[in-house]
KENUVEX-549117 format. One record per residue (C-alpha): residue number from 0; residue in three letters; x, y, z. Coordinates in steps of 0.2 Angstrom, whole numbers, plus 5000, padded with zeros to 4 digits. Layout:
// KENUVEX-549117
<atom><marvo>NUM</marvo><lumse>ala</lumse><east>X</east><north>Y</north><up>Z</up></atom>
...
This chain:
// KENUVEX-549117
<atom><marvo>0</marvo><lumse>met</lumse><east>5132</east><north>5025</north><up>5021</up></atom>
<atom><marvo>1</marvo><lumse>lys</lumse><east>5140</east><north>5024</north><up>5038</up></atom>
<atom><marvo>2</marvo><lumse>val</lumse><east>5138</east><north>5007</north><up>5047</up></atom>
<atom><marvo>3</marvo><lumse>asp</lumse><east>5128</east><north>5014</north><up>5061</up></atom>
<atom><marvo>4</marvo><lumse>lys</lumse><east>5116</east><north>5022</north><up>5049</up></atom>
<atom><marvo>5</marvo><lumse>glu</lumse><east>5114</east><north>5007</north><up>5039</up></atom>
<atom><marvo>6</marvo><lumse>ala</lumse><east>5111</east><north>4997</north><up>5055</up></atom>
<atom><marvo>7</marvo><lumse>gly</lumse><east>5096</east><north>5009</north><up>5058</up></atom>
<atom><marvo>8</marvo><lumse>phe</lumse><east>5089</east><north>5005</north><up>5041</up></atom>
<atom><marvo>9</marvo><lumse>arg</lumse><east>5091</east><north>4987</north><up>5043</up></atom>
<atom><marvo>10</marvo><lumse>glu</lumse><east>5082</east><north>4988</north><up>5060</up></atom>
<atom><marvo>11</marvo><lumse>phe</lumse><east>5068</east><north>4997</north><up>5053</up></atom>
<atom><marvo>12</marvo><lumse>val</lumse><east>5066</east><north>4985</north><up>5039</up></atom>
<atom><marvo>13</marvo><lumse>ala</lumse><east>5067</east><north>4970</north><up>5051</up></atom>
<atom><marvo>14</marvo><lumse>thr</lumse><east>5053</east><north>4977</north><up>5062</up></atom>
<atom><marvo>15</marvo><lumse>arg</lumse><east>5041</east><north>4984</north><up>5049</up></atom>
<atom><marvo>16</marvo><lumse>gln</lumse><east>5042</east><north>4973</north><up>5034</up></atom>
<atom><marvo>17</marvo><lumse>thr</lumse><east>5027</east><north>4962</north><up>5037</up></atom>
<atom><marvo>18</marvo><lumse>ala</lumse><east>5016</east><north>4978</north><up>5041</up></atom>
<atom><marvo>19</marvo><lumse>leu</lumse><east>5023</east><north>4986</north><up>5025</up></atom>
<atom><marvo>20</marvo><lumse>val</lumse><east>5019</east><north>4971</north><up>5014</up></atom>
<atom><marvo>21</marvo><lumse>arg</lumse><east>5001</east><north>4970</north><up>5021</up></atom>
<atom><marvo>22</marvo><lumse>thr</lumse><east>4999</east><north>4988</north><up>5016</up></atom>
<atom><marvo>23</marvo><lumse>gly</lumse><east>5007</east><north>4985</north><up>4999</up></atom>
<atom><marvo>24</marvo><lumse>arg</lumse><east>4995</east><north>4971</north><up>4996</up></atom>
<atom><marvo>25</marvo><lumse>leu</lumse><east>4981</east><north>4982</north><up>5000</up></atom>
<atom><marvo>26</marvo><lumse>leu</lumse><east>4987</east><north>4995</north><up>4988</up></atom>
<atom><marvo>27</marvo><lumse>thr</lumse><east>4991</east><north>4983</north><up>4973</up></atom>
<atom><marvo>28</marvo><lumse>gly</lumse><east>4978</east><north>4969</north><up>4976</up></atom>
<atom><marvo>29</marvo><lumse>asp</lumse><east>4990</east><north>4954</north><up>4977</up></atom>
<atom><marvo>30</marvo><lumse>trp</lumse><east>5005</east><north>4948</north><up>4988</up></atom>
<atom><marvo>31</marvo><lumse>ser</lumse><east>5018</east><north>4948</north><up>4974</up></atom>
<atom><marvo>32</marvo><lumse>ser</lumse><east>5014</east><north>4965</north><up>4968</up></atom>
<atom><marvo>33</marvo><lumse>gly</lumse><east>5014</east><north>4971</north><up>4986</up></atom>
<atom><marvo>34</marvo><lumse>glu</lumse><east>5031</east><north>4964</north><up>4989</up></atom>
<atom><marvo>35</marvo><lumse>asp</lumse><east>5038</east><north>4972</north><up>4974</up></atom>
<atom><marvo>36</marvo><lumse>leu</lumse><east>5030</east><north>4988</north><up>4979</up></atom>
<atom><marvo>37</marvo><lumse>val</lumse><east>5038</east><north>4987</north><up>4996</up></atom>
<atom><marvo>38</marvo><lumse>gln</lumse><east>5055</east><north>4983</north><up>4989</up></atom>
<atom><marvo>39</marvo><lumse>ala</lumse><east>5054</east><north>4998</north><up>4977</up></atom>
<atom><marvo>40</marvo><lumse>ala</lumse><east>5049</east><north>5009</north><up>4991</up></atom>
<atom><marvo>41</marvo><lumse>leu</lumse><east>5063</east><north>5003</north><up>5002</up></atom>
<atom><marvo>42</marvo><lumse>val</lumse><east>5076</east><north>5006</north><up>4989</up></atom>
<atom><marvo>43</marvo><lumse>lys</lumse><east>5070</east><north>5024</north><up>4988</up></atom>
<atom><marvo>44</marvo><lumse>thr</lumse><east>5071</east><north>5025</north><up>5007</up></atom>
<atom><marvo>45</marvo><lumse>tyr</lumse><east>5088</east><north>5017</north><up>5008</up></atom>
<atom><marvo>46</marvo><lumse>leu</lumse><east>5095</east><north>5030</north><up>4995</up></atom>
<atom><marvo>47</marvo><lumse>ala</lumse><east>5086</east><north>5044</north><up>5005</up></atom>
<atom><marvo>48</marvo><lumse>trp</lumse><east>5091</east><north>5037</north><up>5022</up></atom>
<atom><marvo>49</marvo><lumse>pro</lumse><east>5106</east><north>5049</north><up>5026</up></atom>
<atom><marvo>50</marvo><lumse>lys</lumse><east>5095</east><north>5064</north><up>5022</up></atom>
<atom><marvo>51</marvo><lumse>ile</lumse><east>5080</east><north>5058</north><up>5033</up></atom>
<atom><marvo>52</marvo><lumse>lys</lumse><east>5082</east><north>5068</north><up>5049</up></atom>
<atom><marvo>53</marvo><lumse>asp</lumse><east>5067</east><north>5063</north><up>5059</up></atom>
<atom><marvo>54</marvo><lumse>lys</lumse><east>5069</east><north>5044</north><up>5060</up></atom>
<atom><marvo>55</marvo><lumse>asp</lumse><east>5052</east><north>5043</north><up>5069</up></atom>
<atom><marvo>56</marvo><lumse>ala</lumse><east>5044</east><north>5048</north><up>5052</up></atom>
<atom><marvo>57</marvo><lumse>val</lumse><east>5052</east><north>5034</north><up>5042</up></atom>
<atom><marvo>58</marvo><lumse>glu</lumse><east>5037</east><north>5023</north><up>5041</up></atom>
<atom><marvo>59</marvo><lumse>ala</lumse><east>5026</east><north>5038</north><up>5035</up></atom>
<atom><marvo>60</marvo><lumse>tyr</lumse><east>5040</east><north>5042</north><up>5021</up></atom>
<atom><marvo>61</marvo><lumse>val</lumse><east>5039</east><north>5023</north><up>5016</up></atom>
<atom><marvo>62</marvo><lumse>arg</lumse><east>5020</east><north>5023</north><up>5015</up></atom>
<atom><marvo>63</marvo><lumse>lys</lumse><east>5020</east><north>5039</north><up>5005</up></atom>
<atom><marvo>64</marvo><lumse>thr</lumse><east>5032</east><north>5032</north><up>4993</up></atom>
<atom><marvo>65</marvo><lumse>met</lumse><east>5022</east><north>5016</north><up>4992</up></atom>
<atom><marvo>66</marvo><lumse>ala</lumse><east>5006</east><north>5025</north><up>4988</up></atom>
<atom><marvo>67</marvo><lumse>arg</lumse><east>5014</east><north>5036</north><up>4975</up></atom>
<atom><marvo>68</marvo><lumse>leu</lumse><east>5022</east><north>5021</north><up>4967</up></atom>
<atom><marvo>69</marvo><lumse>ala</lumse><east>5006</east><north>5011</north><up>4967</up></atom>
<atom><marvo>70</marvo><lumse>val</lumse><east>4996</east><north>5024</north><up>4958</up></atom>
<atom><marvo>71</marvo><lumse>ser</lumse><east>5011</east><north>5027</north><up>4946</up></atom>
<atom><marvo>72</marvo><lumse>trp</lumse><east>5012</east><north>5008</north><up>4942</up></atom>
<atom><marvo>73</marvo><lumse>ser</lumse><east>4994</east><north>5007</north><up>4939</up></atom>
<atom><marvo>74</marvo><lumse>arg</lumse><east>4995</east><north>5020</north><up>4925</up></atom>
<atom><marvo>75</marvo><lumse>lys</lumse><east>5008</east><north>5010</north><up>4916</up></atom>
<atom><marvo>76</marvo><lumse>arg</lumse><east>5001</east><north>4999</north><up>4902</up></atom>
<atom><marvo>77</marvo><lumse>ser</lumse><east>5015</east><north>4987</north><up>4899</up></atom>
<atom><marvo>78</marvo><lumse>ser</lumse><east>5026</east><north>4977</north><up>4910</up></atom>
<atom><marvo>79</marvo><lumse>thr</lumse><east>5044</east><north>4973</north><up>4908</up></atom>
<atom><marvo>80</marvo><lumse>glu</lumse><east>5043</east><north>4956</north><up>4917</up></atom>
<atom><marvo>81</marvo><lumse>gln</lumse><east>5044</east><north>4941</north><up>4906</up></atom>
<atom><marvo>82</marvo><lumse>pro</lumse><east>5034</east><north>4925</north><up>4911</up></atom>
<atom><marvo>83</marvo><lumse>thr</lumse><east>5044</east><north>4909</north><up>4913</up></atom>
<atom><marvo>84</marvo><lumse>ala</lumse><east>5038</east><north>4891</north><up>4913</up></atom>
<atom><marvo>85</marvo><lumse>glu</lumse><east>5046</east><north>4888</north><up>4930</up></atom>
<atom><marvo>86</marvo><lumse>pro</lumse><east>5045</east><north>4901</north><up>4944</up></atom>
<atom><marvo>87</marvo><lumse>pro</lumse><east>5063</east><north>4904</north><up>4950</up></atom>
<atom><marvo>88</marvo><lumse>asp</lumse><east>5059</east><north>4906</north><up>4969</up></atom>
<atom><marvo>89</marvo><lumse>arg</lumse><east>5047</east><north>4899</north><up>4981</up></atom>
<atom><marvo>90</marvo><lumse>pro</lumse><east>5033</east><north>4910</north><up>4987</up></atom>
<atom><marvo>91</marvo><lumse>val</lumse><east>5035</east><north>4918</north><up>5004</up></atom>
<atom><marvo>92</marvo><lumse>ser</lumse><east>5019</east><north>4916</north><up>5015</up></atom>
<atom><marvo>93</marvo><lumse>tyr</lumse><east>5013</east><north>4930</north><up>5026</up></atom>
<atom><marvo>94</marvo><lumse>pro</lumse><east>4999</east><north>4930</north><up>5038</up></atom>
<atom><marvo>95</marvo><lumse>asp</lumse><east>4984</east><north>4935</north><up>5027</up></atom>
<atom><marvo>96</marvo><lumse>pro</lumse><east>4975</east><north>4949</north><up>5035</up></atom>
<atom><marvo>97</marvo><lumse>val</lumse><east>4962</east><north>4949</north><up>5021</up></atom>
<atom><marvo>98</marvo><lumse>ala</lumse><east>4955</east><north>4933</north><up>5013</up></atom>
<atom><marvo>99</marvo><lumse>asp</lumse><east>4953</east><north>4933</north><up>4994</up></atom>
<atom><marvo>100</marvo><lumse>asp</lumse><east>4935</east><north>4926</north><up>4996</up></atom>
<atom><marvo>101</marvo><lumse>asp</lumse><east>4930</east><north>4941</north><up>5007</up></atom>
<atom><marvo>102</marvo><lumse>pro</lumse><east>4916</east><north>4951</north><up>4998</up></atom>
<atom><marvo>103</marvo><lumse>leu</lumse><east>4923</east><north>4967</north><up>5004</up></atom>
<atom><marvo>104</marvo><lumse>trp</lumse><east>4941</east><north>4964</north><up>4999</up></atom>
<atom><marvo>105</marvo><lumse>arg</lumse><east>4934</east><north>4958</north><up>4981</up></atom>
<atom><marvo>106</marvo><lumse>ala</lumse><east>4924</east><north>4975</north><up>4980</up></atom>
<atom><marvo>107</marvo><lumse>val</lumse><east>4939</east><north>4985</north><up>4986</up></atom>
<atom><marvo>108</marvo><lumse>arg</lumse><east>4950</east><north>4977</north><up>4972</up></atom>
<atom><marvo>109</marvo><lumse>thr</lumse><east>4938</east><north>4984</north><up>4959</up></atom>
<atom><marvo>110</marvo><lumse>leu</lumse><east>4941</east><north>5002</north><up>4964</up></atom>
<atom><marvo>111</marvo><lumse>pro</lumse><east>4952</east><north>5013</north><up>4954</up></atom>
<atom><marvo>112</marvo><lumse>pro</lumse><east>4970</east><north>5014</north><up>4961</up></atom>
<atom><marvo>113</marvo><lumse>gly</lumse><east>4968</east><north>5032</north><up>4968</up></atom>
<atom><marvo>114</marvo><lumse>gln</lumse><east>4952</east><north>5028</north><up>4977</up></atom>
<atom><marvo>115</marvo><lumse>arg</lumse><east>4960</east><north>5012</north><up>4984</up></atom>
<atom><marvo>116</marvo><lumse>ala</lumse><east>4975</east><north>5021</north><up>4990</up></atom>
<atom><marvo>117</marvo><lumse>val</lumse><east>4965</east><north>5034</north><up>4999</up></atom>
<atom><marvo>118</marvo><lumse>leu</lumse><east>4955</east><north>5020</north><up>5008</up></atom>
<atom><marvo>119</marvo><lumse>val</lumse><east>4970</east><north>5010</north><up>5012</up></atom>
<atom><marvo>120</marvo><lumse>leu</lumse><east>4979</east><north>5025</north><up>5019</up></atom>
<atom><marvo>121</marvo><lumse>arg</lumse><east>4964</east><north>5033</north><up>5028</up></atom>
<atom><marvo>122</marvo><lumse>phe</lumse><east>4957</east><north>5017</north><up>5036</up></atom>
<atom><marvo>123</marvo><lumse>his</lumse><east>4971</east><north>5003</north><up>5036</up></atom>
<atom><marvo>124</marvo><lumse>ala</lumse><east>4986</east><north>5015</north><up>5040</up></atom>
<atom><marvo>125</marvo><lumse>asp</lumse><east>4974</east><north>5026</north><up>5050</up></atom>
<atom><marvo>126</marvo><lumse>leu</lumse><east>4981</east><north>5042</north><up>5043</up></atom>
<atom><marvo>127</marvo><lumse>ser</lumse><east>4972</east><north>5058</north><up>5044</up></atom>
<atom><marvo>128</marvo><lumse>glu</lumse><east>4964</east><north>5067</north><up>5029</up></atom>
<atom><marvo>129</marvo><lumse>ala</lumse><east>4979</east><north>5079</north><up>5029</up></atom>
<atom><marvo>130</marvo><lumse>asp</lumse><east>4992</east><north>5066</north><up>5031</up></atom>
<atom><marvo>131</marvo><lumse>thr</lumse><east>4984</east><north>5055</north><up>5017</up></atom>
<atom><marvo>132</marvo><lumse>ala</lumse><east>4983</east><north>5071</north><up>5006</up></atom>
<atom><marvo>133</marvo><lumse>ala</lumse><east>5002</east><north>5074</north><up>5009</up></atom>
<atom><marvo>134</marvo><lumse>ala</lumse><east>5006</east><north>5056</north><up>5006</up></atom>
<atom><marvo>135</marvo><lumse>leu</lumse><east>4997</east><north>5056</north><up>4989</up></atom>
<atom><marvo>136</marvo><lumse>gly</lumse><east>5002</east><north>5073</north><up>4984</up></atom>
<atom><marvo>137</marvo><lumse>val</lumse><east>4984</east><north>5079</north><up>4983</up></atom>
<atom><marvo>138</marvo><lumse>thr</lumse><east>4973</east><north>5091</north><up>4992</up></atom>
<atom><marvo>139</marvo><lumse>val</lumse><east>4962</east><north>5087</north><up>5007</up></atom>
<atom><marvo>140</marvo><lumse>gly</lumse><east>4947</east><north>5090</north><up>4996</up></atom>
<atom><marvo>141</marvo><lumse>thr</lumse><east>4953</east><north>5077</north><up>4984</up></atom>
<atom><marvo>142</marvo><lumse>val</lumse><east>4955</east><north>5064</north><up>4998</up></atom>
<atom><marvo>143</marvo><lumse>lys</lumse><east>4938</east><north>5068</north><up>5004</up></atom>
<atom><marvo>144</marvo><lumse>ser</lumse><east>4930</east><north>5066</north><up>4987</up></atom>
<atom><marvo>145</marvo><lumse>gln</lumse><east>4939</east><north>5050</north><up>4983</up></atom>
<atom><marvo>146</marvo><lumse>ala</lumse><east>4935</east><north>5042</north><up>4999</up></atom>
<atom><marvo>147</marvo><lumse>ala</lumse><east>4916</east><north>5047</north><up>4997</up></atom>
<atom><marvo>148</marvo><lumse>arg</lumse><east>4916</east><north>5040</north><up>4980</up></atom>
<atom><marvo>149</marvo><lumse>ala</lumse><east>4925</east><north>5024</north><up>4985</up></atom>
<atom><marvo>150</marvo><lumse>leu</lumse><east>4913</east><north>5021</north><up>5000</up></atom>
<atom><marvo>151</marvo><lumse>thr</lumse><east>4898</east><north>5025</north><up>4989</up></atom>
<atom><marvo>152</marvo><lumse>thr</lumse><east>4904</east><north>5012</north><up>4976</up></atom>
<atom><marvo>153</marvo><lumse>leu</lumse><east>4907</east><north>4999</north><up>4990</up></atom>
<atom><marvo>154</marvo><lumse>arg</lumse><east>4890</east><north>5002</north><up>4997</up></atom>
<atom><marvo>155</marvo><lumse>gly</lumse><east>4882</east><north>4999</north><up>4980</up></atom>
<atom><marvo>156</marvo><lumse>lys</lumse><east>4892</east><north>4983</north><up>4977</up></atom>
<atom><marvo>157</marvo><lumse>leu</lumse><east>4889</east><north>4976</north><up>4995</up></atom>
<atom><marvo>158</marvo><lumse>thr</lumse><east>4872</east><north>4970</north><up>5002</up></atom>
<atom><marvo>159</marvo><lumse>val</lumse><east>4869</east><north>4968</north><up>5020</up></atom>
<atom><marvo>160</marvo><lumse>pro</lumse><east>4858</east><north>4953</north><up>5024</up></atom>
<atom><marvo>161</marvo><lumse>glu</lumse><east>4841</east><north>4958</north><up>5031</up></atom>
<atom><marvo>162</marvo><lumse>val</lumse><east>4839</east><north>4954</north><up>5049</up></atom>
<atom><marvo>163</marvo><lumse>thr</lumse><east>4824</east><north>4942</north><up>5052</up></atom>
<atom><marvo>164</marvo><lumse>arg</lumse><east>4813</east><north>4942</north><up>5068</up></atom>
């Protein structure tokens, strides 16, 4: 890869990494998996960087890759990671957009990965139904039905306190 093109990739990563990690966390349910998801998506993006003609669409490309990887990873039953007694690195702290004790966040984490991916892309990333469908490789009808099911599930799990007079 030429130096000027690599500089463009580095600039993209430097400016968008925090937002991508937030999206990764929402897709996977925790920070460390979200960071892994971002790294895997950025590796794929780096390899495809010379072929990407519209640099304004890079973030959409990365989000699409992240969403597909998140669903793919959730289907895998086993992990190749081995636990160790001592963690090799110190954790990196990011500003937490969603607190773990938030009832809505706890309910979202119980959704199936496909429904969670639809909600994250539609409402967090603010993609249209068509863009969400394209990112996930499904039809617009699937996006609508997955969103409806997810919202129905969330409404059933969350209660709104009654207003007293």
